[in-house]
Phi, psi and omega in degrees: 000128179274158180252144180286133176277145179300150178294141182286331180242181181303316176206122174265092192298317181297319178298317179296313182293325181283318183270335181089004180195163174195150174245145182222123180272165172061038174278327179236142176283165176300324179295319179294318178298316180298322178296318178298313180299319180296322178294322178296319180297334181272355184289151177280112186270008183277351185282163180294338182282356178257135178231129182224129176216182179292337183257344187199139168240123184226149175234112174280156183052048189303315183294332176282324183280330179231064186295340180294344179278343188300317182294333177280315182299317183273062178277179185298325180297312181291322177302317181297316180296313181296323178294321178294327182277321186248350186073288179201177176062027177273160180208158176279139181237351179196140179212135181219141173253129178242129174237106176267108184298164183300332182262011188295137175249016184277135175219161179233128180284171182300135182197169169250153175270103192253358183241157174238160179261128183229171188275340182195172178266125178225130179285110181226146178301134176087354179254123188213175178057057181288141172220161177215136178214124183049048179062019176254113181272138176230146182207149173273116184269176172304151187302324184296332177289317177296321181293337180279339186283142170239126178264132175248122177252111182266120185264122180263359176219159170297132185230129176219192184298337186272349176226035166098020174301143180295140170254131185229160175252104184305135176081356183293340179291342181280354181267009181064214183268127178203165181272141179304332179297341180277354183283134175271097187289348178280343181247342182275148175259150180244131180243132173269121184269075179288133184224134177281157174307129182090357177263174179227159169241130172258139178208157174268140183303328182279359176292130178287124185213158178213171179218131183270175176290160174277128181237352183253008178062031178243138182292150175225110180245129184221137171257121183255116180233130178256134182241151177207167169228024182251128176280151177275163179302153181305133181101348181231137182230150171298138182282338183236029187297117181229115178286140186236358180216000000 
């Protein structure tokens, strides 16, 4: 398995659009990362949006639950990247914090991220496979909405193949929606998206990706934020819409 080399510039947009992902180091300083971690530690974990088990600690609607991190997360480096990708009028539409403990045996098989979080259920053409959990509605939207989204994964620890770095299939996002079983694994290449503490991974939701178990006894903490500049049809709203510019 080959490893992805860090981007030479702040964002190599063509590489990102063609491959569906890119990693960029040194977006956050060690001090900024430590501040984010400290704010997370102070959060009230009794709410329904917090999930804790031996394999995973997660916070759904992270930016709403820990809003004090927003000013740190949206530093000049990230603003520059988002402006290059969206030009203007972009906003956050989903945010989750994942903490894979050092002893975690949790893994995720290959999949695409096919749902968005919305405020309610509305019968609309092209919107299907509705689910709801703790008053959080999720739905698979028309493909053009998924294609517009950019996911930013902020790494609070050094991450490699041994503690859950994402494995991806370059260019798989260009095949639209399909089942992983349809993939010809003899012809596809697999990339491990190793990211240093303070770095980020950008990815498209339709990129085929997976995450392995932890084998090196090292923690892996990641903030997953999805951005868009596309409004939903009238009557339906993003559940976590947060303007950032």
